[in-house]
C-alpha positions in Angstrom: 166.6 145.6 127.2 166.8 141.8 127.5 168.1 140.6 130.9 170.6 137.8 131.2 167.9 135.5 132.5 165.6 136.3 129.6 168.5 135.6 127.2 169.2 132.3 129.0 165.6 131.2 128.7 165.5 132.2 125.1 168.6 130.1 124.4 167.0 127.1 126.1 163.8 127.4 124.1 165.3 128.3 120.7 168.1 125.8 120.6 167.4 122.8 118.3 169.6 120.2 116.7 169.7 122.0 113.4 171.2 125.2 114.8 173.8 123.4 116.9 177.2 123.5 115.2 178.4 120.2 113.8 181.4 119.9 116.1 179.1 120.5 119.1 176.7 117.8 117.8 179.5 115.4 117.7 180.8 116.4 121.1 177.3 115.7 122.6 177.7 112.1 121.5 181.1 111.9 123.0 179.8 113.2 126.2 176.9 110.8 126.2 179.2 107.9 125.6 181.6 109.0 128.4 179.0 109.9 131.0 176.8 106.9 130.4 179.7 104.6 130.6 180.6 106.1 134.0 177.0 105.8 135.2 176.6 102.1 134.1 179.9 101.2 135.8 178.9 103.2 138.9 175.9 101.0 139.4 178.2 98.2 140.6 179.6 100.3 143.4 178.3 100.0 147.0 176.6 103.5 146.8 175.1 102.6 143.4 173.4 99.5 144.8 172.4 101.2 148.0 170.7 104.1 146.2 169.0 101.9 143.7 167.4 100.0 146.5 166.4 103.1 148.4 164.9 104.7 145.2 163.0 101.5 144.5 161.5 101.4 148.0 160.8 105.1 148.5 160.0 106.5 145.0 157.0 104.5 143.8 156.0 105.0 140.2 156.5 103.8 136.6 157.8 106.9 134.9 161.5 106.1 134.5 164.2 103.4 134.8 167.0 102.8 137.3 170.1 101.5 135.6 171.1 98.7 135.3 168.5 96.9 137.4 165.6 98.0 135.2 163.5 98.9 138.2 160.7 101.3 137.3 160.2 104.2 139.7 159.1 107.9 139.6 161.1 110.2 137.4 162.7 111.9 140.5 163.6 108.6 142.0 165.3 107.4 138.8 167.2 110.7 138.7 168.3 110.3 142.3 169.6 106.7 141.8 171.2 107.3 138.4 172.7 110.5 139.6 174.6 108.8 142.5 175.7 106.1 140.1 177.0 108.6 137.6 179.6 110.1 139.9 180.1 106.9 142.0 183.5 106.2 140.4 184.6 109.8 139.9 185.5 108.9 136.3 183.0 111.3 134.7 183.8 114.5 132.8 184.5 117.9 134.3 185.0 121.6 133.6 188.1 123.1 135.0 186.8 126.6 136.1 183.8 125.3 138.0 185.8 122.4 139.6 182.9 120.0 139.0 181.1 117.5 136.8 178.5 118.8 134.3 177.7 115.4 132.6 176.8 113.5 135.7 174.5 116.3 136.8 172.7 116.6 133.4 172.4 113.0 132.1 170.1 111.6 134.9 167.6 114.4 134.4 167.7 114.0 130.6 167.2 110.3 130.9 164.2 110.7 133.2 162.6 113.4 131.1 163.3 111.4 127.9 161.3 108.5 129.3 158.4 110.7 130.5 158.0 112.1 126.9 157.1 109.2 124.7 157.9 111.1 121.6 161.5 112.1 122.6 163.7 111.6 119.6 167.5 111.1 119.6 167.9 114.6 118.3 165.8 116.1 121.1 167.7 114.0 123.7 171.1 115.2 122.5 169.9 118.8 122.1 168.8 118.8 125.8 172.1 117.4 126.8 173.9 120.3 125.1 171.6 122.8 126.7 172.2 121.2 130.1 176.0 121.4 129.8 175.9 125.0 128.6 173.5 126.2 131.3 175.3 124.1 134.0 178.7 125.6 133.2 177.3 129.1 133.3 175.4 128.4 136.5 178.6 127.0 138.1 180.6 130.1 137.2 178.0 132.3 138.8 177.5 130.1 141.9 181.2 130.0 142.6 181.3 133.8 142.2 178.5 134.2 144.7 179.9 131.9 147.5 183.4 131.9 148.8 183.2 128.4 150.2 184.0 125.8 147.6 180.7 123.9 147.1 179.7 120.8 145.3 178.5 120.2 141.7 174.9 119.5 142.7 174.6 123.2 143.7 174.7 124.3 140.1 173.9 120.9 138.5 170.3 121.2 139.7 169.9 124.2 137.3 171.6 122.3 134.5 169.3 119.3 134.9 166.2 121.5 135.2 167.1 123.3 132.0 167.7 120.1 130.1 164.6 118.3 131.4 162.5 121.4 130.9 163.7 121.5 127.3 162.6 117.9 126.6 159.3 118.4 128.4 158.4 121.5 126.4 158.0 124.0 129.2 157.0 127.5 128.2 159.2 130.5 129.2 157.3 131.3 132.4 157.2 127.7 133.6 160.8 127.2 132.7 161.8 130.3 134.7 160.0 128.9 137.7 161.6 125.6 137.3 165.1 127.1 137.2 164.3 129.4 140.2 163.0 126.4 142.1 166.1 124.3 141.3 168.4 127.1 142.4 166.6 127.6 145.7 166.4 123.9 146.6 169.8 122.9 145.2 172.3 121.3 147.7 175.0 123.9 148.4 177.2 121.4 150.0 180.7 122.1 151.5 182.9 120.2 149.1 186.1 120.3 151.1 184.4 118.6 154.1 183.6 115.8 151.7 187.3 115.6 150.7 188.5 115.8 154.3 186.2 112.9 155.2 185.4 110.9 152.0 181.9 109.4 152.1 179.0 108.5 149.9 177.8 112.1 149.7 180.4 112.7 147.1 179.6 115.8 144.9 175.9 115.9 145.8 175.1 115.1 142.2 172.4 112.5 142.9 170.5 115.0 145.1 171.0 117.8 142.5 169.6 115.6 139.7 166.6 114.8 141.9 166.0 118.5 142.6 166.3 119.2 138.9 163.5 116.8 137.9 161.3 117.7 140.9 161.6 121.4 140.1 160.4 120.8 136.5 157.5 118.7 137.7 156.6 121.2 140.4 156.7 124.1 138.0 154.4 122.3 135.6 151.8 122.1 138.3 152.1 125.8 139.0 154.8 126.0 141.7 156.6 129.4 141.6 160.3 129.9 142.1 162.7 132.7 142.8 164.3 134.7 139.9 167.1 132.4 138.6 170.6 133.5 139.3 171.6 134.6 135.8 170.9 138.3 136.4 173.5 138.1 139.3 176.3 137.2 136.9 179.4 139.3 137.6 180.5 138.9 133.9 177.9 139.5 131.2 179.8 137.4 128.7 179.1 134.2 130.7 175.5 134.4 129.6 175.9 136.6 126.5 178.1 133.9 124.8 175.4 131.2 125.0 174.8 129.9 121.5 178.1 131.5 120.3 180.8 129.9 122.4 180.0 126.3 123.4 181.8 125.4 126.6 180.9 121.7 126.1 183.9 121.7 123.8 186.2 122.6 126.7 185.6 119.7 129.0 188.2 117.4 130.4 187.6 113.7 130.3 189.0 111.3 132.9 191.0 108.1 132.2 191.2 107.2 135.9 188.6 106.5 138.6 190.1 109.0 141.0 189.8 112.7 141.9 191.0 114.9 139.1 193.3 116.6 141.5 195.3 113.4 141.8 195.5 112.7 138.1 198.4 115.0 137.1 200.5 113.1 139.6 199.4 109.8 138.1 200.2 111.0 134.6 203.7 112.1 135.8 204.5 108.8 137.6 203.4 106.7 134.6 205.5 108.9 132.3 208.6 108.3 134.3 208.3 104.5 134.5 207.5 104.3 130.8 210.4 106.6 129.8 213.0 105.0 132.2 211.7 101.4 132.3 211.4 101.4 136.1 209.5 98.6 137.9 207.6 99.3 141.2 210.1 97.1 143.1 212.9 99.6 142.2 211.1 102.6 143.8 212.2 103.7 147.2 210.4 107.1 147.3 208.0 109.3 145.3 207.8 113.0 145.7 204.7 114.8 144.4 204.8 118.6 144.0 201.4 120.0 143.2 198.8 122.6 144.2 197.3 123.0 147.7 193.9 121.4 147.0 195.6 118.2 145.7 197.7 117.9 148.9 194.5 117.9 151.0 193.7 114.5 149.5 194.4 111.7 151.9 197.5 109.6 151.7 196.1 107.1 154.2 195.2 103.5 153.3 191.6 103.5 152.0 188.9 101.6 153.8 186.3 101.9 151.1 185.9 103.0 147.5 185.2 106.6 148.3 188.4 106.8 150.3 190.3 105.2 147.5 189.1 107.8 145.0 189.6 110.9 147.2 193.2 109.9 147.8 196.5 111.1 146.3 198.9 108.2 147.1 196.6 105.2 146.6 195.5 105.7 143.0 199.1 106.7 142.0 200.4 103.5 143.5 197.6 101.5 141.9 198.5 102.9 138.5 202.1 102.0 138.9 201.3 98.4 140.0 198.3 97.7 137.7 198.8 100.2 134.8 195.3 101.4 135.3 192.9 103.0 137.9 189.4 101.7 137.2 186.5 100.2 139.1 188.6 97.1 140.0 191.4 99.2 141.6 189.1 101.4 143.8 186.8 98.7 145.1 187.4 95.7 147.5 189.4 93.6 147.5 192.0 95.5 145.5 192.0 98.5 147.8 193.5 96.2 150.5 196.4 94.9 148.2 199.7 94.8 150.1 201.9 95.7 147.1 199.8 98.8 146.3 199.7 99.9 149.9 203.4 99.4 150.5 204.1 101.6 147.4 201.6 104.2 148.5 203.4 104.5 151.8 206.5 105.7 149.9 204.6 108.8 148.5 205.0 112.3 149.9 203.2 115.4 148.7 204.2 119.0 149.0 202.8 122.4 147.7 204.3 124.2 144.8 203.7 127.9 144.8 203.8 128.0 141.0 201.2 125.3 140.7 199.1 127.1 143.3 199.1 130.3 141.2 198.1 128.3 138.1 195.1 126.6 139.7 192.2 126.3 138.9 192.9 127.4 135.3 195.5 124.6 135.2 196.0 121.6 137.5 199.7 120.7 137.5 202.1 118.4 139.2 205.7 117.4 139.1 206.6 113.8 140.2 210.1 112.7 141.2 210.8 109.0 141.6 213.8 107.9 143.6 215.1 104.3 142.9 217.3 101.7 144.5 220.1 102.7 142.1 220.3 106.1 143.8 218.9 107.9 140.7 216.1 110.3 140.8 213.8 110.9 137.8 211.5 113.9 137.3 208.4 114.1 135.2 208.7 117.9 134.8 205.6 120.0 135.0 202.7 117.9 133.8 198.9 118.0 133.6 196.4 115.2 133.7 195.7 113.2 130.5 192.9 114.3 128.3 193.1 117.9 129.4 191.9 120.5 126.9 192.8 122.1 124.6 196.1 120.3 124.0 195.2 116.7 124.8 191.6 115.7 124.1 190.8 112.0 123.9 190.0 110.7 120.4 186.7 109.0 119.7 188.6 105.7 119.8 190.0 106.5 123.2 186.4 107.2 124.5 185.1 104.0 122.9 187.9 102.0 124.6 187.1 103.6 127.9 183.4 102.9 127.5 183.9 99.2 126.7 186.5 99.0 129.6 183.8 100.3 132.0 180.6 98.8 130.6 181.6 95.3 129.3 182.0 93.9 132.9 178.5 95.2 133.7 176.4 94.4 130.5 178.6 92.0 128.6 180.5 92.3 125.3 177.6 92.2 122.9 175.2 94.6 124.7 178.0 97.1 125.3 179.0 97.0 121.6 175.4 97.6 120.5 175.0 100.4 123.0 178.2 102.1 121.9 177.2 101.9 118.2 173.7 103.3 119.0 175.1 106.3 120.8 177.1 107.4 117.7 173.9 107.3 115.6 171.4 108.4 118.2 170.4 111.5 116.2 168.9 109.1 113.6 166.6 107.5 116.1 162.9 108.4 116.4 162.9 107.7 120.2 165.3 106.8 123.0 163.5 103.6 124.0 166.3 101.4 122.6 168.9 103.4 124.4 167.2 102.8 127.7 166.6 99.2 127.0 170.3 98.6 126.2 171.2 100.0 129.6 169.3 97.3 131.5 171.2 94.2 132.4 169.7 91.1 130.8 169.6 88.0 132.9 
């Protein structure tokens, strides 16, 4: 009888562009557009620049490219730097039940592997991306079932990246098994709530997980042996059995705001109220946020850096009310020190709703009540974040607008437009060289 691990490896090896359903093929392009946009914008953050410099200094080589500087380093170094950039703004996609970010874990490894294999076509690239998402989500479900402590995306993202990179690099079943086992063993099982209690550049350990993914593939190629991967430990057989039948990449949420997803239901509720009732920020005297426990653990203190601005409940909500958006500009200096935003943020209080607690993590809900100078109070009602599946997926146009909003300040209008157009037709390309080239800033 075939074991879950055997089945997972067979799925990785047997999946090709032709046997991926059409809607999943299209979703892979949407995911690439969204995750790459987050990555490119993330290169402009303090941690993006810092890790680019460290990787350039410490990971000598000529295998792969750090975005957007164009520096050439080893494949593992590129995965490390691009991984940190991918999650630097916390505006990358996520999957509700694993409370983490598949795209930012997978894409840096796929990019590195795609550059190491000169013959990597657009179809192979996108196929590996799909494989990485599907393996990552299953790995995340199993990881969270094994450990009570809520841990970071890198813990299961390392397996996702190893599966995707191994797919591109043509590993056989034995080598792939060792790569996955090595990635599981060396993955960063990091205490996520400590990173929320004290926001810092460690974020979701995605950069480290991406580096582990690529290193595990390279080590396995040289004969390094790993443990038996975690798939045989699954408490629910269907998590693995449904690979190739149910594609979880279709059930992602996308993020319109550069902030922790836990804060985004409240942002959506507040924006709904001021739109429906034509309220200005100056009229607001108090904002109540009722939400689930995890969201209330986010800080409501004035942020001192971009990480504190993202892992915050009151600041991004106030920024959204003042600026109408929460993007790179809002969560980086000097905007994080803006007096109007900080004064409004000081009027926000959060409390736990037992009903919303019971619904989490399947649903992440909030209710916002805005009290105004007129003495009136306005409620959002129960609300989820924007772009939450299955009821509210972003359109292709929504994702294009988000991509251009993030990438144009980094690469310019023309280069961003070309890159966006290329992504939609990447499956027609014989190689991914042009994709990489368009992700490098031109002087």
